[in-house]
C-alpha positions in Angstrom: 115.8 113.6 111.9 111.8 113.8 111.5 110.3 113.9 108.0 107.3 114.1 106.3 106.2 112.0 103.6 102.9 112.6 101.5 102.4 109.3 98.3 99.9 109.3 96.0 99.2 106.1 94.7 97.4 104.9 91.4 97.1 101.7 90.6 96.3 101.5 86.7 93.4 98.9 86.8 89.6 99.1 86.9 89.7 97.7 90.3 92.0 100.2 91.7 90.3 101.2 95.5 90.9 97.9 96.9 95.1 98.1 96.2 94.9 101.7 97.6 93.1 100.6 100.9 95.7 97.4 101.2 98.9 100.4 100.5 97.6 102.0 103.4 96.0 99.8 105.8 99.6 97.9 106.0 101.3 102.1 106.6 98.8 102.1 109.5 100.2 99.2 111.1 103.3 100.9 111.4 103.3 101.8 114.6 106.0 103.8 114.9 104.8 106.8 112.2 102.0 108.6 112.3 99.8 107.6 109.2 97.0 110.5 107.5 95.6 109.1 104.7 92.8 111.5 103.0 91.3 111.7 99.3 94.0 112.5 97.2 97.0 111.1 99.1 98.9 109.4 102.5 100.8 111.7 104.8 103.2 109.7 106.9 105.4 111.6 109.7 108.2 110.2 111.8 112.0 109.7 112.3 114.0 109.6 109.1 114.6 105.5 109.1 111.7 104.7 109.7 109.3 106.2 107.3 111.9 105.4 104.8 112.1 101.9 105.4 107.9 101.6 106.1 107.5 103.1 102.7 110.0 100.6 101.0 108.7 97.8 102.3 104.8 99.1 101.5 105.9 100.1 98.0 107.9 97.0 96.9 104.5 94.9 98.0 102.3 97.0 96.1 104.4 97.6 93.2 104.5 94.3 92.9 100.9 94.5 90.7 101.4 95.2 87.5 101.2 98.4 86.1 101.4 101.0 89.3 101.9 104.9 89.8 103.5 106.1 92.9 104.0 109.9 93.7 106.2 111.1 96.5 107.2 113.8 98.0 109.4 114.2 101.1 110.2 117.4 103.5 112.8 117.0 105.9 111.0 118.8 108.2 107.6 117.1 110.7 104.9 119.6 109.1 102.0 118.3 111.1 
C-alpha cells in the first residue's frame, strides 16, 4: 500500500534550523521514497513499510535532541 506522510519538526532551541535541515537531508537519502520539503512541513511518499521505517529511523536520531516536537499526519493514499 502506498501512503503519504506529512511531518513538521519543531526543535525547541535557539538554533532550530540546523536540526531541521539535518532531518530532511537524512530523509532525502532514502532513495525508495519521494521527499518534498516545504516551508511548513516535509511530505514523504512511498510504500507503507518504506515510509514508516525511514521515518522511525530518522525521527529516532532527531529525537535524541532534547525538547523536540514532531507533528505527523499519514494518509493511506498517494496524494502526489
